[in-house]
N, C-alpha and C positions, 0 to 999 in steps of 0.2 A: 503494501500500501503506499502509495506517495503521501507523508505526512506532514512534506512542505506543503501543500496542498492548503492545509488546515492552520499554519503557523506563518503565515503572510504571503507566501510564494503567490502568483498569480499561476500556477498550474493547476490541469480539470479535475477530477473525479468524478466517480459516479457516484451515484446515490445510495447504492449499495455499498461502496467504501466508506464514504462519510457518514452513512449509521453503522458501521463496522467500527469506524477509527470514535464514535460517541459509546459504542457498547463496550470495547475494549476498554476503554481507557477514563471515559469518564463514568462509564458503572447505567448509563443513558441505555438502558433498552426498545424505550417507546419515544428517541428521536427524531422529531420531526424536521423536514427541511421547510423553511419558512421562505418562499420565494421573495418574498422581501428583503432578506439579510442575503441571499447570495448573487451571483451572477451565472446565468444560465446560457447555456451554449448550444452547440451540437457536441462538444466535447465532453463537456457535461458540467457541474456545476464547480464554486470557487465562491469560499468566503469572503463575506465583503467588508472592510476592516475599519466601519464607521464607529468604532468605539469599544464595546466590552460586553461582557457578559458574565451575567452575574446566576450563580446558580445554589440557590437556600440548602447552603449543605455549613456545620462543624463537624470540627474538628475531633474528635474520640478519644484516639490516641495514636502514640510512634515510638516504635521503638526499632531504634538503631543497631547493627548491629556489624560492626565493622566498615563494609563495602555493601552493604544491602543495609533493606530500612523494611518495614510492613507501619502503614498509616492507613485507621481505619476515621471513614468521613460517614457521618450520618445524612442522609438527603433530607427534605422536609419538602410538605407537599404549599408551605406558604412561610413567607419572611417574617412573621412571630416568632417562629419555629414551634409550635403546639401538634403540626400533625406529623408522622414522619412517614415514612414514602420505601428508603430503602435504606440499607446498612450496609456501605463498601468497603471492604480490606482491598487495599494496594498493596501492591508487592515493586521496591526501585532496586535499582541497583544504581554505587557513584563510578561513571566509568568515561573515560575524555573529560573532565573535570565538573560533569553534572551529573544531577538525578536524573536516570531513566527509567521510565516504566516497563514492567518485564509483565504484568499481572493483574485481574484483580479479579477478587471472587463478591459474587453478591451474598451477604451474612443473612440478611431478610429483606424480603418484600412484599408488602402490603396491596401491591397491587394499584395503588394508587399515585397520580403524576406527579413528580417533582415541580416545584415551581422555577422558571427563568423568567429572568429579564435582560431585554438585550437594548442596549442604546445604539 
């Protein structure tokens, strides 16, 4: 998958690639492509960098062991943080001077959609 397309480069990806990235690295299995937030061509989709995306989430725990880490994040249905949606564990590795994602695992899933706000 060409992750550079989701990190500011203007490489286009398919809808399936964009959804797979959200599921794998953000724990978002319900990711919807919002047409106003992407540039769509015959080549596929490219995120438009208009500002920021805020996902209702809080850090539950962080455990480091040398060059690896496990981070657990609680996702919420609202920005008052009252209704839980998912609890996701992310595994990371420190490589080439930065933390890089290895995997994510959904520990709990209520079936409720996580709140997001994009500018």
